[in-house]
MILUM-880412 format. One line per 4 residues: their letters; for each residue x, y, z of C-alpha. Coordinates in steps of 0.05 Angstrom, whole numbers. Example, Ala and Ser with C-alpha at 12.3 -4.5 7.8 and 13.67 -1.06 7.14 Angstrom:
2
as> 246/-90/156 | 273/-21/143
***
This chain:
209
makk> 3325/2169/8063 | 3352/2143/7996 | 3389/2088/8035 | 3325/2071/8075
engr> 3291/2068/8008 | 3345/2027/7976 | 3345/1974/8040 | 3270/1969/8032
vsga> 3280/1946/7970 | 3324/1909/7960 | 3287/1877/8029 | 3229/1863/7982
adgk> 3273/1835/7921 | 3306/1784/7972 | 3231/1762/7991 | 3208/1753/7922
tlml> 3276/1705/7907 | 3255/1678/7973 | 3190/1658/7956 | 3215/1639/7878
vqlg> 3254/1587/7910 | 3201/1555/7957 | 3164/1553/7899 | 3203/1512/7861
alva> 3234/1471/7910 | 3161/1452/7922 | 3149/1450/7844 | 3205/1397/7838
imli> 3179/1355/7905 | 3109/1352/7866 | 3151/1319/7802 | 3193/1281/7838
lhft> 3133/1254/7878 | 3089/1241/7813 | 3152/1213/7770 | 3181/1159/7817
gfgy> 3112/1137/7841 | 3127/1160/7913 | 3061/1207/7911 | 3017/1146/7907
fkig> 3017/1086/7943 | 2970/1030/7964 | 2939/1013/8030 | 2900/945/8022
vfsl> 2847/955/7976 | 2853/1035/7976 | 2894/1072/7920 | 2918/1143/7953
tima> 2965/1197/7942 | 3008/1255/7973 | 3004/1296/7919 | 2966/1347/7951
vpmi> 3015/1358/8008 | 3067/1406/7960 | 3012/1444/7942 | 2979/1447/8015
igav> 3049/1471/8031 | 3064/1527/7991 | 2994/1554/7994 | 2991/1559/8073
tigk> 3075/1589/8077 | 3079/1627/8010 | 3007/1650/7995 | 2946/1634/7957
taga> 2976/1656/7876 | 3037/1600/7894 | 2980/1553/7917 | 2945/1557/7842
vlgg> 3002/1542/7814 | 3019/1485/7853 | 2954/1461/7843 | 2949/1467/7766
ifgv> 3015/1440/7774 | 2990/1384/7803 | 2921/1374/7761 | 2982/1368/7696
tvlt> 3011/1306/7734 | 2944/1283/7732 | 2925/1284/7676 | 2989/1239/7646
lpet> 2956/1181/7691 | 2938/1121/7652 | 2860/1133/7692 | 2855/1203/7664
mffm> 2861/1168/7598 | 2788/1139/7603 | 2758/1216/7618 | 2792/1243/7569
ninl> 2761/1200/7514 | 2706/1221/7529 | 2712/1294/7544 | 2777/1323/7539
agtf> 2755/1391/7551 | 2713/1368/7609 | 2780/1324/7641 | 2814/1389/7634
fvvv> 2772/1428/7677 | 2753/1368/7733 | 2825/1354/7725 | 2868/1420/7728
gtrv> 2820/1470/7734 | 2793/1448/7806 | 2857/1442/7833 | 2877/1517/7809
ilgf> 2818/1543/7849 | 2827/1492/7910 | 2910/1515/7905 | 2883/1581/7917
lcgl> 2821/1570/7969 | 2870/1536/8011 | 2917/1588/8023 | 2853/1647/8028
mfqg> 2828/1589/8077 | 2900/1593/8121 | 2902/1662/8120 | 2823/1666/8151
fskf> 2840/1609/8201 | 2896/1653/8219 | 2851/1716/8236 | 2828/1678/8291
dkqk> 2884/1630/8317 | 2927/1684/8332 | 2968/1630/8364 | 2968/1579/8305
iwsy> 2952/1532/8342 | 2896/1496/8301 | 2910/1533/8232 | 2955/1494/8196
gatg> 2921/1424/8214 | 2847/1448/8191 | 2879/1478/8124 | 2908/1413/8109
lita> 2839/1375/8137 | 2799/1408/8097 | 2840/1427/8025 | 2836/1351/8025
mlnt> 2758/1340/8033 | 2766/1394/7984 | 2797/1357/7940 | 2749/1294/7928
vfim> 2690/1341/7934 | 2712/1382/7870 | 2748/1316/7838 | 2683/1266/7848
ggia> 2630/1324/7848 | 2653/1339/7779 | 2656/1274/7756 | 2586/1269/7776
lifg> 2565/1338/7741 | 2608/1330/7673 | 2612/1262/7662 | 2542/1229/7701
sdpa> 2510/1215/7643 | 2561/1171/7602 | 2539/1104/7605 | 2613/1080/7612
vrev> 2626/1113/7668 | 2562/1093/7711 | 2587/1028/7694 | 2659/1037/7726
fgaa> 2621/1067/7787 | 2585/1002/7782 | 2513/1049/7779 | 2495/1036/7719
daag> 2422/1039/7729 | 2431/1107/7788 | 2405/1171/7761 | 2412/1237/7804
faff> 2430/1243/7872 | 2432/1173/7878 | 2493/1166/7825 | 2520/1219/7872
aiif> 2524/1188/7923 | 2553/1117/7904 | 2610/1152/7871 | 2622/1184/7932
gavi> 2617/1134/7983 | 2662/1090/7929 | 2719/1134/7955 | 2689/1162/8022
vqaa> 2744/1114/8060 | 2800/1132/8011 | 2782/1211/8025 | 2781/1202/8096
ieag> 2855/1176/8093 | 2881/1219/8050 | 2847/1278/8094 | 2876/1257/8152
icmv> 2960/1250/8125 | 2952/1314/8086 | 2929/1345/8157 | 2992/1323/8198
iags> 3041/1319/8145 | 3022/1386/8105 | 3010/1422/8162 | 3073/1396/8205
aaka> 3120/1408/8148 | 3075/1486/8134 | 3087/1502/8209 | 3157/1480/8214
ihif> 3169/1524/8152 | 3138/1584/8175 | 3172/1578/8253 | 3241/1570/8209
fkkg> 3229/1630/8167 | 3208/1658/8225 | 3266/1654/8263 | 3313/1664/8210
s> 3282/1741/8196
***
């Protein structure tokens, strides 16, 4: 009986070590993407990011807590971007919430979402891609919605989005319209890349177990 218990303890420890290694690798990938600039690229007039991909992979393959951690790191990297300074000069606490806080929530929801989808998608056919797609879409909704709610009354922000005279719902519509194509492209990228990578990782570790 003691051996069996020891085996369980050992197996649990090995599982935690593996999760920490996976989490560390995803953090490293995220930081490399950020500091090399490979996490951000342009397609025509659109400035896109794939920084959400490691977060989605972590949330799906490790769990919602890992997703929250990676979401927080994703947000912190965005704080260092020059364009973020514009919002920080207006409202520091509001910027931190929109940039970091919402992504912590997003990473957690991503893992929770995959758990929910998996209950219906027993064969894991569509749950990976759907999680990546919806997470990317929510990222846009959270960020742009946060900007509208927290910074929408600021004249400088309104001017940046070309909505100096817009109010209420009109301002919401304008800022979402400004990024709708960009958001659709990022959602497609997350659905294909993050979904495929997460599925491949799950299959790899399942075969090794």
